[in-house]
VEXMI-61141 format. One record per residue (C-alpha): x, z, y; residue in three letters. Coordinates in nm, 2 decimals, padded with zeros to 4 digits. Each point is the difference from the previous one (the first is absolute). Last residue first. Example, Ala and Ser with C-alpha at 12.3 -4.5 7.8 and 13.67 -1.06 7.14 Angstrom:
VEXMI-61141
u,w,v,residu
01.37,00.71,-00.11,SER
-00.14,00.07,-00.34,ALA
//
This chain:
VEXMI-61141
u,w,v,residu
02.11,-02.54,-08.30,HIS
00.10,00.00,00.36,PHE
00.11,-00.38,00.00,VAL
-00.29,-00.08,-00.23,LEU
-00.27,00.17,00.21,LEU
00.12,-00.14,00.30,THR
00.00,-00.36,-00.12,SER
-00.34,00.03,-00.14,VAL
-00.12,00.11,00.36,LEU
00.18,-00.28,00.16,VAL
-00.12,-00.25,-00.23,VAL
-00.37,00.15,00.04,LEU
00.02,-00.03,00.38,GLY
00.14,-00.35,-00.02,ILE
-00.30,-00.11,-00.21,LEU
-00.24,00.19,00.22,MET
00.13,-00.22,00.29,THR
-00.01,-00.31,-00.20,PHE
-00.37,00.07,-00.07,ALA
-00.10,00.07,00.33,TYR
00.17,-00.31,00.12,ILE
-00.19,-00.22,-00.25,ALA
-00.32,00.17,00.09,ILE
00.04,-00.12,00.37,SER
-00.22,00.22,00.25,GLY
00.31,00.05,00.23,THR
00.00,00.35,00.03,GLN
00.37,00.06,00.05,THR
-00.05,-00.07,00.40,ARG
-00.25,00.31,00.04,VAL
00.29,00.21,-00.10,ALA
00.21,-00.11,00.29,GLN
-00.29,00.03,00.23,ALA
-00.08,00.36,-00.13,ALA
00.35,00.09,00.06,THR
-00.01,-00.14,00.36,GLY
-00.33,00.19,00.08,ALA
00.15,00.32,-00.15,THR
00.31,-00.04,00.21,MET
-00.18,-00.07,00.31,ARG
-00.21,00.31,-00.06,ALA
00.26,00.21,-00.07,LEU
00.17,-00.12,00.34,GLY
-00.31,00.07,00.20,HIS
-00.04,00.35,-00.16,PRO
00.36,00.06,00.10,ILE
00.03,-00.15,00.34,GLY
-00.28,00.19,00.16,GLU
00.18,00.30,-00.03,ILE
00.33,-00.15,00.01,VAL
00.04,-00.28,00.26,GLY
-00.34,00.05,00.18,GLU
00.01,00.35,00.03,ASP
00.37,00.07,00.01,ALA
00.16,-00.32,00.13,GLY
-00.24,-00.15,00.24,LYS
-00.20,00.34,00.10,TRP
00.29,00.27,-00.06,LEU
00.22,-00.26,00.21,LEU
-00.26,-00.06,00.28,ASN
-00.05,00.35,00.04,ALA
00.33,00.08,00.03,LEU
00.05,-00.29,00.24,ALA
-00.30,00.12,00.22,ARG
00.15,00.34,-00.03,TYR
00.31,-00.11,00.13,PRO
-00.17,-00.19,00.30,ARG
-00.21,00.26,00.08,VAL
00.22,00.29,00.02,PHE
00.33,-00.04,00.17,LEU
-00.04,-00.34,00.14,HIS
-00.35,00.03,00.10,ASP
00.06,00.36,00.14,TYR
00.25,-00.14,00.23,LEU
-00.21,-00.30,00.12,GLU
-00.29,00.27,00.05,ASP
00.24,00.24,00.19,PHE
00.13,-00.27,00.21,TYR
00.03,00.24,00.32,TRP
-00.37,-00.10,00.07,LYS
00.05,-00.38,00.00,ASN
-00.06,-00.01,00.38,LEU
00.21,00.28,00.03,LEU
00.31,-00.17,-00.14,PHE
-00.12,-00.33,00.13,LEU
00.03,00.16,00.36,TYR
00.32,00.14,-00.07,ILE
00.15,-00.31,-00.13,PRO
-00.14,-00.17,00.31,ARG
00.12,00.19,00.27,LEU
00.04,-00.26,00.26,SER
-00.29,-00.18,-00.13,THR
-00.25,00.28,-00.03,ALA
00.14,00.16,00.33,PHE
-00.09,-00.33,00.17,SER
-00.32,-00.02,-00.14,ALA
-00.08,00.36,00.10,PRO
00.11,-00.05,00.34,ILE
-00.18,-00.32,00.09,THR
-00.34,00.23,00.06,PRO
00.15,00.12,00.33,SER
-00.28,00.20,00.18,ALA
-00.23,-00.01,-00.27,VAL
00.16,00.04,-00.35,TYR
00.33,00.13,00.07,CYS
-00.03,00.17,00.31,LEU
-00.34,00.17,-00.11,TYR
00.17,00.08,-00.35,ALA
00.28,00.19,00.17,VAL
-00.25,00.19,00.24,LEU
-00.19,00.12,-00.32,ILE
00.31,00.10,-00.16,GLY
00.13,00.18,00.30,LEU
-00.34,00.19,-00.01,VAL
00.04,00.11,-00.34,GLY
00.37,00.10,00.01,ALA
-00.08,00.22,00.30,PHE
-00.30,00.16,-00.20,THR
00.25,00.05,-00.28,PRO
00.25,00.13,00.24,VAL
-00.21,00.28,00.17,LEU
00.01,00.27,-00.30,ALA
00.41,-00.02,00.04,ILE
-00.05,00.04,00.38,LEU
-00.21,00.32,-00.05,GLU
00.24,00.17,-00.24,PRO
-00.23,00.05,-00.32,THR
-00.10,00.39,00.00,GLN
-00.37,-00.07,-00.04,GLU
00.08,-00.14,-00.33,LEU
00.16,00.35,-00.12,THR
-00.29,00.09,-00.22,ALA
-00.03,-00.35,-00.18,ILE
00.40,00.02,-00.07,VAL
-00.01,00.37,-00.14,THR
00.08,-00.06,-00.34,ASN
00.20,00.29,-00.12,GLY
-00.32,00.19,-00.14,PRO
-00.09,-00.30,-00.17,ALA
-00.27,-00.22,00.14,ASN
-00.35,-00.03,-00.19,VAL
-00.26,-00.25,00.06,ILE
-00.36,00.13,-00.14,ALA
00.10,00.32,00.12,GLY
-00.29,00.03,00.25,SER
00.08,-00.33,00.15,TRP
-00.19,00.11,00.31,PHE
00.11,00.33,00.05,ALA
00.34,-00.10,-00.01,ALA
-00.05,-00.29,00.21,GLN
-00.15,00.18,00.30,GLY
00.28,00.01,00.23,GLU
00.06,-00.37,-00.04,GLY
00.08,-00.25,-00.28,VAL
-00.33,-00.10,-00.19,TYR
-00.25,00.22,00.21,TYR
00.15,-00.01,00.35,PRO
00.04,-00.34,-00.07,ALA
-00.34,-00.16,-00.12,LEU
-00.17,-00.02,00.34,LEU
00.27,-00.19,00.17,LEU
00.12,-00.20,-00.29,GLY
-00.34,-00.11,-00.07,ALA
-00.15,-00.09,00.35,LEU
00.14,-00.33,00.09,VAL
00.05,-00.17,-00.35,ALA
-00.30,00.17,-00.12,GLY
-00.23,-00.15,00.29,VAL
00.17,-00.33,-00.09,GLY
-00.13,00.05,-00.36,LEU
-00.35,00.03,00.14,LEU
00.00,-00.31,00.21,VAL
00.18,-00.22,-00.28,LEU
-00.26,00.12,-00.25,PRO
-00.27,-00.11,00.26,LEU
00.15,-00.33,00.04,THR
00.00,-00.14,-00.38,MET
-00.36,00.05,-00.07,TRP
-00.08,-00.08,00.36,VAL
00.12,-00.37,-00.04,PRO
00.35,-00.11,00.10,SER
00.09,-00.16,00.31,GLU
00.03,-00.36,00.02,HIS
00.30,-00.26,-00.07,ALA
-00.11,-00.36,-00.03,GLY
00.15,-00.13,00.31,GLU
00.34,00.19,-00.06,HIS
00.04,-00.13,-00.34,LEU
-00.04,-00.37,00.09,HIS
00.25,00.06,00.30,ALA
00.25,00.12,-00.22,ASP
00.30,00.17,00.20,ARG
-00.26,00.17,00.27,PRO
00.22,00.06,00.30,ALA
00.13,00.37,00.05,GLY
-00.16,00.32,-00.13,HIS
-00.22,00.13,-00.28,PHE
00.18,-00.10,-00.33,VAL
00.38,-00.03,00.11,LEU
-00.05,00.28,00.30,PHE
-00.18,00.25,-00.25,ILE
00.24,-00.05,-00.32,LEU
00.32,00.00,00.21,ARG
-00.16,00.31,00.14,TRP
-00.01,00.17,-00.34,SER
00.36,-00.17,-00.08,TYR
00.17,00.19,00.28,LEU
-00.19,00.31,00.01,ALA
00.10,00.04,-00.38,THR
00.35,-00.09,00.09,ILE
00.05,00.27,00.27,PHE
-00.18,00.26,-00.22,ALA
00.22,-00.12,-00.31,THR
00.36,00.07,00.24,ILE
-00.18,00.36,00.06,CYS
-00.05,00.04,-00.39,GLY
00.33,-00.13,-00.11,LEU
00.16,00.27,00.23,THR
-00.24,00.27,-00.11,TRP
00.08,-00.07,-00.38,GLY
00.34,-00.01,00.04,TYR
00.01,00.32,00.21,PHE
-00.19,00.16,-00.30,GLY
00.23,-00.16,-00.23,LEU
00.30,00.19,00.18,GLY
-00.22,00.33,00.03,SER
-00.16,00.20,00.27,HIS
-00.35,-00.02,-00.14,ALA
-00.10,00.01,00.36,MET
00.05,-00.35,00.06,TRP
-00.17,-00.13,-00.32,THR
-00.30,00.24,00.11,ALA
00.01,-00.16,00.35,GLU
-00.03,-00.35,-00.17,LEU
-00.27,00.09,-00.20,ILE
-00.22,00.18,00.30,ALA
00.07,-00.32,00.21,ASP
-00.16,-00.18,-00.28,LYS
-00.30,00.21,00.00,SER
-00.08,00.07,00.36,TRP
00.10,-00.36,00.16,TYR
-00.18,-00.18,-00.31,GLY
-00.35,00.12,00.13,ALA
00.02,-00.12,00.35,PHE
00.08,00.22,00.30,PRO
00.31,-00.10,00.05,PHE
00.12,-00.30,-00.17,ILE
00.11,00.01,-00.36,GLY
00.04,-00.37,-00.07,ALA
-00.27,00.00,-00.28,LEU
-00.24,00.18,00.26,ALA
00.06,-00.26,00.25,LEU
-00.03,-00.28,-00.25,SER
-00.32,00.13,-00.12,GLY
-00.15,00.03,00.35,LEU
00.13,-00.34,00.10,TRP
-00.13,-00.16,-00.32,MET
-00.34,00.14,00.08,ALA
00.00,-00.12,00.34,GLY
00.09,-00.37,-00.13,TYR
-00.29,00.05,-00.26,THR
-00.23,00.07,00.28,LEU
00.13,-00.28,00.21,PRO
-00.05,-00.28,-00.26,ILE
00.01,-00.33,00.18,LYS
00.15,00.14,00.33,LYS
00.27,00.15,-00.21,TRP
00.07,-00.29,-00.21,LEU
00.28,-00.19,00.20,GLY
00.25,-00.04,-00.28,GLY
-00.06,-00.11,-00.35,MET
00.21,-00.24,-00.22,ARG
00.32,00.21,00.00,PHE
-00.19,00.30,-00.13,MET
-00.04,-00.19,-00.32,ASN
-00.33,00.20,-00.18,GLN
-00.26,-00.26,00.05,GLU
-00.32,00.07,-00.19,ASP
-00.23,-00.19,00.25,HIS
00.13,00.10,00.32,VAL
-00.24,00.28,00.08,ALA
00.01,00.13,-00.37,HIS
00.37,00.04,00.01,ILE
-00.03,00.17,00.35,VAL
-00.26,00.24,-00.14,SER
00.21,00.07,-00.34,GLY
00.30,00.08,00.28,ALA
-00.24,00.26,00.14,GLY
-00.06,00.13,-00.35,LEU
00.34,00.04,-00.08,PHE
00.10,00.16,00.35,LEU
-00.30,00.26,-00.01,LEU
00.06,00.10,-00.37,ALA
00.36,00.03,00.14,LYS
-00.13,00.22,00.31,PHE
-00.23,00.22,-00.21,PHE
00.19,00.07,-00.32,ALA
00.31,00.05,00.19,HIS
-00.14,00.31,00.17,THR
-00.02,00.13,-00.35,THR
00.32,-00.08,-00.16,LEU
00.16,00.10,00.32,HIS
-00.14,00.36,-00.03,PHE
00.09,00.02,-00.38,MET
00.34,-00.08,00.07,SER
-00.02,00.25,00.29,ALA
-00.09,00.26,-00.22,GLN
00.22,-00.10,-00.29,TYR
00.29,00.10,00.25,ALA
00.28,00.08,-00.24,GLY
00.24,-00.27,00.14,ALA
-00.03,-00.21,-00.30,GLY
-00.38,00.04,00.01,VAL
00.01,-00.11,00.37,ALA
00.22,-00.31,-00.08,MET
-00.25,-00.08,-00.25,PHE
-00.28,-00.04,00.26,MET
00.25,-00.19,00.22,TYR
00.07,-00.24,-00.30,GLY
-00.37,-00.05,-00.04,LEU
00.00,-00.14,00.37,GLN
00.25,-00.26,-00.09,SER
-00.22,-00.13,-00.31,CYS
-00.29,-00.01,00.22,THR
00.16,-00.19,00.25,SER
00.11,-00.23,-00.27,TYR
-00.35,-00.07,-00.06,ALA
-00.09,-00.01,00.38,ILE
00.26,-00.31,00.02,THR
-00.14,-00.14,-00.33,ARG
-00.34,-00.03,00.12,LYS
00.10,-00.16,00.31,ILE
00.22,-00.27,-00.21,ASP
00.28,-00.14,00.21,PRO
00.24,00.32,-00.10,GLN
00.29,00.04,00.22,VAL
-00.02,00.34,00.13,LEU
-00.20,00.13,-00.33,GLY
00.35,-00.04,-00.21,VAL
00.19,00.23,00.26,THR
-00.30,00.26,00.00,ALA
00.01,00.01,-00.40,ALA
00.37,00.07,-00.02,PHE
00.02,00.29,00.28,PHE
-00.32,00.18,-00.15,CYS
00.15,-00.05,-00.34,THR
00.36,00.15,00.08,THR
-00.16,00.28,00.15,ALA
-00.25,00.07,-00.29,GLY
00.27,-00.05,-00.27,ILE
00.25,00.24,00.17,PHE
-00.25,00.24,00.08,LEU
-00.12,00.00,-00.39,ILE
00.35,00.02,-00.10,PHE
00.06,00.32,00.22,ALA
-00.29,00.15,-00.17,LYS
00.10,-00.09,-00.35,THR
00.32,00.20,00.06,ASP
-00.19,00.29,00.15,PRO
-00.23,00.05,-00.31,ALA
-00.18,00.34,00.05,PHE
-00.23,-00.13,00.29,GLU
-00.10,-00.27,-00.23,VAL
-00.17,00.24,-00.24,LEU
-00.23,00.17,00.25,PRO
-00.03,-00.34,00.19,SER
-00.15,-00.16,-00.33,MET
-00.33,-00.06,00.21,ARG
00.19,-00.15,00.31,ALA
00.22,-00.23,-00.22,MET
-00.31,-00.10,-00.19,LEU
-00.16,-00.09,00.35,PHE
00.30,-00.19,00.11,VAL
-00.02,-00.23,-00.35,GLY
-00.39,-00.02,00.02,ALA
00.03,-00.16,00.36,THR
00.07,-00.35,-00.14,VAL
-00.30,00.00,-00.21,MET
-00.29,00.10,00.25,THR
-00.07,00.06,00.34,ALA
00.17,-00.24,00.23,ALA
00.24,-00.22,-00.16,HIS
-00.25,-00.08,-00.31,ILE
-00.34,00.00,00.17,LEU
00.12,-00.21,00.28,ALA
00.17,-00.24,-00.23,SER
-00.35,-00.01,-00.19,VAL
-00.18,-00.07,00.29,PRO
00.22,-00.30,00.07,THR
-00.08,-00.18,-00.32,PRO
00.29,00.00,-00.26,GLY
00.30,-00.20,00.07,GLU
00.16,00.29,00.22,MET
00.09,00.16,-00.32,ALA
00.31,-00.21,00.02,ASP
00.14,00.22,00.28,PRO
-00.04,00.31,-00.20,LEU
00.17,-00.16,-00.34,TRP
00.34,00.02,00.11,THR
00.02,00.37,00.09,HIS
00.17,00.15,-00.31,LEU
00.35,-00.01,00.11,PHE
-00.08,00.16,00.35,LEU
-00.34,00.16,00.00,GLN
-00.33,-00.15,-00.10,ALA
-00.21,00.30,00.00,SER
-00.11,-00.02,-00.39,LYS
00.34,-00.10,-00.09,GLY
00.19,00.24,00.20,MET
-00.25,00.28,-00.12,ALA
00.10,-00.06,-00.36,GLY
00.37,00.02,00.10,ILE
-00.10,00.34,00.19,PHE
-00.13,00.14,-00.32,LEU
00.28,-00.07,-00.20,LEU
00.23,00.15,00.27,LEU
-00.21,00.30,00.02,CYS
00.05,00.06,-00.37,ILE
00.36,-00.03,00.00,THR
00.06,00.22,00.30,GLU
-00.24,00.25,-00.15,TYR
00.19,-00.01,-00.34,ILE
00.35,00.08,00.16,ARG
00.24,-00.27,-00.14,HIS
00.25,00.01,-00.26,THR
00.17,-00.34,-00.11,GLY
-00.11,-00.35,-00.12,LEU
-00.28,00.19,-00.12,LEU
-00.04,00.35,-00.02,THR
-00.28,00.22,00.22,TYR
00.04,00.35,00.15,THR
-00.18,00.29,00.08,ASP
00.12,00.21,00.29,ASP
-00.33,00.00,00.21,GLY
-00.25,00.07,-00.31,HIS
-00.13,00.33,00.13,ALA
-00.07,-00.11,00.34,PRO
-00.19,-00.32,-00.11,VAL
-00.25,00.22,-00.23,LEU
-00.28,00.03,00.25,ALA
00.04,-00.35,00.10,PHE
-00.03,-00.14,-00.36,ILE
-00.32,00.20,-00.07,ASN
-00.18,-00.08,00.31,ASP
00.06,-00.37,00.00,TYR
-00.12,-00.04,-00.37,THR
00.23,-00.19,-00.22,VAL
00.08,00.28,-00.22,SER
00.29,00.12,-00.26,GLY
00.23,00.06,00.32,PHE
00.32,-00.20,-00.11,GLU
-00.15,-00.23,-00.29,VAL
-00.31,-00.07,00.22,PHE
00.24,-00.07,00.32,LEU
00.21,-00.21,-00.21,LEU
-00.32,-00.23,-00.13,ALA
-00.09,-00.02,00.37,ILE
00.33,-00.13,00.10,GLY
00.03,-00.24,-00.28,VAL
-00.37,-00.13,00.09,MET
00.13,-00.06,00.37,PHE
00.33,-00.18,-00.12,PHE
-00.23,-00.24,-00.20,LEU
-00.23,-00.03,00.32,ASP
00.29,-00.15,00.19,ALA
00.02,-00.30,-00.22,VAL
-00.35,-00.04,-00.05,ARG
-00.05,-00.01,00.39,ASN
00.22,-00.31,00.01,VAL
-00.23,-00.15,-00.27,VAL
-00.33,00.05,00.13,PHE
00.11,-00.11,00.38,ALA
00.16,-00.33,-00.15,LYS
-00.32,-00.07,-00.22,ILE
-00.22,00.04,00.31,ALA
00.25,-00.23,00.20,ALA
00.02,-00.27,-00.27,ALA
-00.37,00.00,-00.02,CYS
-00.03,-00.05,00.38,ALA
00.25,-00.27,00.01,SER
-00.17,-00.18,-00.29,PRO
-00.33,-00.01,00.20,ARG
-00.30,-00.03,-00.24,ASP
00.02,00.40,-00.04,TYR
-00.13,00.05,00.35,TRP
-00.02,00.38,-00.10,TYR
00.37,-00.02,-00.08,GLY
00.09,00.27,00.25,ILE
-00.34,00.17,-00.08,LEU
00.03,00.04,-00.37,LEU
00.35,00.08,00.01,TYR
-00.06,00.25,00.27,SER
-00.27,00.15,-00.23,ALA
00.22,00.06,-00.29,LEU
00.28,00.16,00.21,GLY
-00.25,00.23,00.17,VAL
-00.13,00.10,-00.34,GLY
00.36,00.05,-00.13,GLU
00.05,00.29,00.26,TRP
-00.33,00.09,-00.03,GLY
00.07,00.08,-00.39,PHE
00.34,00.13,00.08,PHE
-00.17,00.27,00.25,LEU
-00.22,00.08,-00.28,GLN
00.31,00.06,-00.20,ILE
00.20,00.16,00.26,LEU
-00.25,00.32,00.04,ASP
-00.26,00.09,00.23,ASN
-00.11,-00.34,00.13,SER
-00.14,-00.06,00.31,THR
00.23,-00.23,00.16,VAL
00.01,-00.23,-00.31,LEU
-00.36,00.01,-00.10,MET
-00.07,-00.10,00.39,LEU
00.25,-00.31,-00.05,MET
-00.17,-00.11,-00.30,ALA
-00.36,00.01,00.16,PHE
00.09,-00.18,00.32,THR
00.17,-00.28,-00.23,PHE
-00.32,-00.01,-00.21,LEU
-00.22,-00.01,00.30,SER
00.20,-00.32,00.14,LEU
-00.02,-00.13,-00.35,TYR
-00.38,00.01,00.00,SER
00.01,-00.15,00.36,PHE
00.20,-00.31,-00.15,PHE
-00.22,-00.05,-00.31,ARG
-00.32,00.00,00.25,TYR
00.20,-00.30,00.17,THR
-00.22,-00.30,-00.16,PRO
00.17,-00.34,00.06,THR
-00.02,-00.19,00.33,THR
00.19,00.24,00.18,GLU
-00.06,00.00,00.40,HIS
-00.18,00.34,-00.01,GLY
00.35,00.15,-00.14,MET
00.13,00.12,00.36,TYR
-00.35,00.10,00.12,GLY
-00.11,00.24,-00.27,ILE
00.36,00.07,-00.07,SER
00.02,00.20,00.31,TYR
-00.30,00.23,-00.09,ILE
00.24,00.05,-00.30,HIS
00.32,00.06,00.14,VAL
-00.18,00.26,00.26,LEU
-00.11,00.21,-00.30,ALA
00.33,-00.03,-00.16,SER
00.15,00.13,00.32,VAL
-00.22,00.29,00.02,ALA
00.03,00.08,-00.38,THR
00.35,00.01,00.00,VAL
00.06,00.21,00.30,MET
-00.25,00.26,-00.11,ALA
00.13,-00.01,-00.37,VAL
00.37,00.06,00.13,MET
-00.11,00.29,00.22,SER
-00.19,00.18,-00.28,LEU
00.28,-00.06,-00.25,SER
00.27,00.16,00.24,LEU
-00.23,00.27,00.14,THR
-00.11,00.11,-00.36,ASP
-00.26,-00.08,-00.22,LEU
00.11,-00.13,-00.35,ARG
-00.23,-00.19,-00.20,LEU
00.03,00.02,-00.36,THR
-00.03,-00.21,-00.35,TRP
00.17,00.21,-00.20,ALA
00.36,-00.01,-00.17,ALA
00.13,00.20,-00.28,HIS
00.33,00.00,-00.20,PHE
00.05,00.28,-00.23,SER
-00.11,-00.16,-00.32,GLY
-00.18,-00.32,00.14,ALA
-00.30,00.05,00.21,ARG
-00.09,-00.27,00.25,ILE
-00.31,-00.06,00.23,TRP
-00.22,00.28,00.08,ASP
-00.25,-00.06,00.26,ALA
-00.07,00.03,00.39,LEU
00.22,00.32,00.06,GLN
-00.03,00.10,00.38,VAL
00.34,00.15,00.09,VAL
00.01,00.21,00.35,VAL
00.30,00.02,00.21,PRO
-00.12,00.15,00.24,MET
-00.22,00.29,00.12,GLY
-00.04,-00.12,00.36,GLY
-00.35,-00.03,00.17,ILE
00.10,-00.20,00.29,HIS
00.25,-00.23,-00.15,MET
-00.24,-00.04,-00.31,ALA
-00.27,-00.12,00.23,THR
00.21,-00.24,00.22,PHE
00.15,-00.16,-00.35,LEU
-00.33,-00.03,-00.18,ALA
-00.18,-00.16,00.29,GLY
00.26,-00.25,00.04,SER
-00.01,-00.08,-00.36,GLY
-00.38,00.00,00.02,CYS
00.00,-00.23,00.28,LEU
00.23,-00.25,-00.18,ALA
-00.16,00.02,-00.32,ALA
-00.34,-00.08,00.19,ILE
00.16,-00.31,00.16,VAL
00.15,-00.07,-00.35,MET
-00.34,00.00,-00.16,ILE
-00.15,-00.23,00.29,SER
00.26,-00.24,-00.04,THR
-00.02,-00.03,-00.40,THR
-00.38,-00.03,00.02,LEU
-00.03,-00.24,00.26,ALA
00.27,-00.24,-00.12,LYS
-00.16,00.03,-00.34,ALA
-00.36,-00.05,00.15,PRO
00.12,-00.30,00.18,GLY
00.21,-00.18,-00.27,ASP
-00.27,00.00,-00.27,GLY
-00.13,00.27,-00.19,MET
-00.02,-00.17,-00.35,MET
00.38,-00.11,00.07,ARG
00.08,00.31,00.11,GLY
-00.10,00.20,-00.27,PHE
00.30,00.10,-00.16,LEU
00.26,-00.02,00.29,GLY
-00.23,00.11,00.26,ALA
-00.16,00.30,-00.21,VAL
00.35,00.10,-00.14,MET
00.20,-00.02,00.37,CYS
-00.27,00.18,00.17,ALA
-00.01,00.28,-00.24,PHE
00.36,00.04,00.01,LEU
-00.01,-00.02,00.38,PRO
-00.23,00.31,00.02,GLY
00.18,00.23,-00.27,LEU
00.27,00.10,00.28,VAL
-00.20,00.04,00.31,ALA
-00.32,00.16,-00.21,ILE
00.24,00.24,-00.15,GLU
00.17,00.12,00.32,PHE
-00.34,00.03,00.18,LEU
-00.10,00.23,-00.32,THR
00.30,00.20,00.03,SER
-00.04,00.03,00.39,ALA
-00.32,00.13,-00.05,THR
00.10,00.24,-00.27,GLN
00.27,00.14,00.26,MET
//
């Protein structure tokens, strides 16, 4: 186990070293050495992360807690810098470091055309990776929250990396602010956990869960404490994982460089909320009402995001809404009690979503930074390797056998069916409809970008395949998109899942969803595949065989088309409900209170003093006769007053 622990520490702390060296000394080192250092260390971290997982699986003896340093001691509150080695953290570290290493390699080619130094960009990528690793290896909720806020900070820096673009700065601020709203609920949830259990360490909390099952919390009524805490934690997860109502930051995050999009959507940040729910499964299992709410939000989100992605003209935003939709699937699994299936889809999704984003980046690179799919077309002969990569990623995303998404997404839908509840049927129904829409918009993208006649001759003529730094990660991720589901299914959700997870994920005694997946009726298990194939056929009909169909639908169903194109008008709704009232209040406090009162009082006093002084100056004429006359009047007034009162 010592070998696994050593590899684990290298994998986690390596990105921190790379970030600090590149960030502090990058200007002196130059771009080349900074890129080489950060990328090399990330490759080493990926190898160590995978090595630690395989070593620990064969040796056993988990969980193991490695204490790095003492951190906080305040009365009964104690938090230490620790690394928790169990299957959940090890699998996340292996996935995060692998995807991040490939994104680093890809970035060497993608950012090669930048005219300004890019050492800062690579430092931020390593910082992002380190923050996510701190989150997934935490042994308590304080260190998890440190990593949680760390990925928020890194996302702000990376989304707004091109700070000379107002749209990028606005997107970075939006992501930061929306997540702060959700993080408030998360912090309150952590505080209630400490009040209830006297600790924020996982093992201490989980050991006390059975003893506090009947505790209640009173606020606007009486509620079970577990329901309250889990709901607060889930709202925090909704913000980080861009679930419905707190999703609006995610598509705007596309303003950052494409490697950032791949890292955010595949391995870091948006997966943090799903990981939190899986880590807290021993507590979430005792909050059935919150689980039902999680299932409802997840199912609704996966359908909502798919409908919006169906009409987006921007290639990256289409894939971004796909991420939002797939995260909805993951939360559906959590709500159904199938945390293992949730983590399975999180892992397979990391490979094919990174492949899709990096493939989209290769397309954008080929057509000189154009992102509008309706200006592309006929590119498959120009960039055949990218074309093949997009096919592999789309087949995995659509859940077509035997690609990765088939195994994990079908496991989630089977779990919702086998939950045997009304909300489970709701989730299964929307999940199957979403499977159809997912395949439809995935092949819409492929047919618009790679097939048909070129819509812009200039873009088509200048298109070219990406350099090896960009195509090599596509090839490796393509292998993952094909094989990850097949190889991991026996461990994550199959017969070996109990031994694999080894207590890192907990199902309550009455929760048999995972154990009964194999009992799903065969017809029910085939529905998602049929839906995916049907979606591909409809996309072919609409965008290859008869390309006039989408335009006629957009015209005849214009209100629905505009509703979807404008993302269900969530941004406009929030603008009216929150942004405008807040701006009006801010203007009132600024103009009325700040400038009118706080700044007005000293300015008024200054003006009054200046006016009084100006009047006093007028009495100083320099005439001796006037001064003598004034003294005489004063003397007369003084003498008259004395005589009157005498």
